[in-house]
VOGU-3710 file (C-alpha; in Angstrom, 3 decimals, decimal comma):
1> miailgsshd> 6,068/8,429/13,844  3,838/6,970/11,127  4,866/7,112/7,455  2,278/7,379/4,663  3,516/6,819/1,100  1,605/7,416/-2,130  2,312/7,720/-5,827  0,636/10,852/-7,150  -0,174/14,030/-5,284  -3,833/12,965/-5,423
11> dilyfenvim> -2,976/9,900/-3,328  -1,802/11,948/-0,369  -3,809/15,167/-0,824  -6,240/14,350/2,002  -3,402/13,818/4,463  -1,611/16,955/3,330  -4,719/18,963/4,153  -5,423/17,494/7,606  -1,891/17,451/9,035  -1,431/19,885/11,897
21> nksetmilsr> 1,789/21,859/12,444  2,757/21,009/8,877  6,236/21,508/7,488  7,923/20,384/4,273  11,117/18,440/3,763  12,780/16,395/1,021  13,725/12,732/1,051  16,900/11,918/-0,912  16,792/15,516/-2,228  14,056/14,518/-4,663
31> fkaymgtmfn> 10,852/13,356/-2,976  8,663/15,972/-1,318  7,440/15,047/2,151  5,073/16,697/4,614  5,620/16,344/8,343  3,338/17,198/11,236  0,812/15,591/13,560  -2,526/13,777/13,290  -4,351/13,041/16,536  -1,127/13,979/18,354
41> qevivvqdiy> 0,761/11,306/16,397  3,764/12,437/14,387  3,405/11,603/10,687  5,444/11,949/7,519  3,656/11,844/4,152  5,578/11,260/0,912  4,464/11,397/-2,725  5,875/10,481/-6,167  6,618/6,835/-5,241  5,680/5,245/-8,574
51> tsnlasivtn> 7,616/1,959/-8,602  8,561/-0,829/-6,214  12,219/0,050/-6,585  11,623/3,668/-5,603  9,296/2,563/-2,802  11,962/0,345/-1,264  14,652/3,038/-1,533  12,496/5,843/-0,122  11,012/3,672/2,628  14,482/2,521/3,656
61> qilndyhidl> 15,715/6,112/3,789  12,770/7,212/5,913  13,312/4,298/8,295  16,970/5,283/8,606  16,234/8,973/9,199  13,239/8,731/11,547  11,851/6,472/14,254  8,945/4,958/12,306  6,361/2,749/14,033  4,202/1,943/10,987
71> vinvgrcvsl> 4,357/2,410/7,200  1,078/2,832/5,290  0,994/2,624/1,490  -1,987/4,379/-0,130  -3,171/4,945/-3,691  -4,860/3,115/-6,564  -4,792/-0,445/-7,872  -6,491/-2,608/-10,490  -8,467/-5,781/-9,863  -8,153/-9,255/-11,340
81> dkvnksgdvv> -11,647/-10,250/-10,151  -14,929/-9,617/-11,952  -16,884/-9,049/-8,725  -14,784/-6,057/-7,776  -15,919/-2,597/-8,812  -14,344/0,776/-9,298  -14,302/2,520/-5,940  -13,980/-0,604/-3,795  -11,377/-0,299/-1,035  -8,895/-3,123/-0,492
91> isnkiydadi> -6,642/-3,754/2,485  -3,555/-5,901/2,018  -3,242/-9,152/3,929  -0,328/-10,407/1,830  1,925/-8,656/-0,657  3,752/-10,497/-3,448  6,587/-9,435/-5,688  4,926/-10,230/-9,013  8,144/-9,635/-10,942  9,684/-12,760/-9,418
101> dftseqdvlr> 9,089/-15,949/-11,404  7,089/-18,031/-8,933  6,892/-20,981/-11,331  10,584/-21,791/-10,874  11,482/-24,656/-8,538  15,004/-23,454/-7,797  16,033/-22,418/-4,294  16,294/-18,833/-5,497  13,593/-17,862/-7,957  14,330/-15,889/-11,088
111> yqipgydkaf> 14,687/-12,157/-10,322  14,633/-12,876/-6,574  17,406/-11,307/-4,516  18,968/-14,069/-2,386  17,963/-13,700/1,248  14,982/-11,480/0,465  11,405/-12,670/0,852  9,170/-13,001/-2,192  5,896/-12,667/-0,270  5,142/-10,547/2,783
121> nvqndviqyl> 2,435/-11,117/5,386  0,767/-8,080/6,956  0,440/-7,978/10,736  -3,084/-8,979/11,804  -3,413/-6,295/14,498  -2,693/-3,577/11,942  -5,278/-5,035/9,542  -7,915/-5,123/12,278  -7,381/-1,516/13,287  -7,503/-0,343/9,687
131> ekgiakrpfv> -10,704/-2,345/9,094  -12,168/-0,726/12,180  -11,446/2,675/10,660  -12,938/1,913/7,233  -15,998/0,237/8,799  -17,005/3,668/10,068  -17,658/4,632/6,427  -21,024/2,836/5,978  -21,330/3,248/2,196  -17,846/1,964/1,362
141> kyyqasflst> -17,346/-1,610/0,168  -14,049/-2,911/1,507  -12,306/-6,233/2,001  -8,910/-7,804/2,447  -6,990/-8,779/-0,680  -3,664/-10,150/-1,815  -1,527/-7,585/-3,636  0,654/-8,385/-6,627  3,185/-5,618/-7,187  4,701/-5,166/-10,626
151> ddysderles> 6,409/-2,311/-12,429  5,133/-3,634/-15,769  1,541/-2,486/-16,348  1,402/-3,530/-20,006  -1,725/-5,340/-21,166  0,323/-8,451/-21,888  1,836/-8,510/-18,387  -1,476/-8,022/-16,602  -3,091/-10,735/-18,719  -0,210/-13,067/-17,893
161> lnnnrmsfgi> -0,562/-12,412/-14,166  -4,272/-13,149/-14,389  -3,712/-16,392/-16,289  -1,001/-17,537/-13,876  -2,561/-16,380/-10,616  -2,549/-19,921/-9,230  1,259/-19,796/-9,279  0,768/-17,533/-6,282  -1,856/-19,858/-4,783  -4,587/-17,198/-4,998
171> edklvidhna> -8,052/-17,888/-6,365  -9,865/-14,642/-5,580  -9,568/-11,220/-3,965  -6,464/-10,345/-5,949  -5,352/-6,858/-7,015  -2,330/-5,438/-8,822  -0,396/-2,339/-7,801  3,087/-1,010/-8,513  4,765/-0,115/-5,215  3,387/-2,022/-2,195
181> vgvalasslk> 6,057/-4,716/-2,275  8,841/-2,128/-2,148  7,324/-0,721/1,036  6,884/-4,230/2,450  10,444/-5,278/1,614  12,146/-2,276/3,215  9,853/-2,316/6,245  10,210/-6,037/6,914  14,007/-5,834/6,774  13,843/-3,187/9,523
191> gvpyiaikvi> 11,188/-5,041/11,540  8,632/-2,245/11,109  4,915/-3,060/10,566  3,430/-2,068/7,196  0,129/-2,211/5,343  -1,369/-1,102/2,027  -4,866/0,329/1,588  -5,905/1,259/-1,945  -8,887/2,072/-4,110  -9,697/-0,108/-7,113
201> enkydkehnv> -9,794/2,029/-10,238  -11,083/-0,706/-12,542  -10,647/-4,302/-13,635  -7,287/-4,919/-15,300  -8,757/-5,476/-18,787  -11,134/-2,514/-18,726  -10,330/0,933/-20,039  -9,552/3,580/-17,461  -11,443/6,786/-18,085  -12,415/10,046/-16,444
211> dtyltvltry> -15,400/8,486/-14,668  -13,354/5,770/-12,971  -10,679/8,296/-12,009  -13,273/10,616/-10,463  -14,690/7,658/-8,551  -11,248/6,981/-7,126  -10,751/10,623/-6,140  -14,073/10,628/-4,299  -13,204/7,415/-2,462  -9,824/8,837/-1,416
221> idlgkavasm> -11,676/10,914/1,151  -13,104/7,782/2,777  -9,718/6,091/2,605  -8,070/9,093/4,213  -10,610/9,242/7,010  -10,158/5,507/7,650  -6,399/5,909/7,943  -6,806/8,971/10,156  -9,165/7,010/12,409  -6,601/4,215/12,590
231> igdigrndil> -3,880/6,674/13,556  -6,136/7,973/16,306  -6,665/4,441/17,593  -2,932/3,809/17,547  -2,495/6,879/19,710  -4,869/5,408/22,285  -3,606/1,822/22,164  -0,157/0,285/21,916  -0,939/-2,066/19,024  2,276/-2,148/17,019
241> dkrgy> 3,997/-5,429/17,806  7,253/-5,795/15,915  7,808/-9,294/17,281  5,707/-10,646/14,425  8,636/-10,166/12,028
//
């Protein structure tokens, strides 16, 4: 089974509409989930995952309740790079917990849970299959990026992350989201592959408005088709190698 997690209902609307044999269930008695099949692959799609903490809890519960082969995190993000535009699609190659103080030189960084990773690499085979799916959308600009996940979206926090980006060792292709690291943390602890694919709404210091939001909604269709294509490829090829964790 493949799990797809998003924040708002808009994030997962495409998947809700294309799932075959659809049924509804609840995760932790609070989070609505849709179950069914896509290309003969069993899927579970969950919404309302707005923070890293919730993402880790819900992902862990899903991994406990079902046999999950891959976790895909979808939705929106903001960019820290001027060259990126609203509507660009980014695929995670590394996911950082931005709420950990990476400038500390102690063995355990501030806010880091001992024994837990602070940065998570995404399996290359999963990236390649997702890129193959998005490449079929010829008018979509996409690329790999590093994800910084933070629950603090204040202007001051985003500006601080931009100014201190080299603490993470990243010069370009950097985006900020609010739940990818929770998915990565829970999945990595269970040895399950994971990836995030998101649409850039705008640059972090630009105002979000109706136009940028509509751009994101339009691009969600391309994102959804890319993920669906990937799921179809997974059904035809045994690509999920958990030995990378």
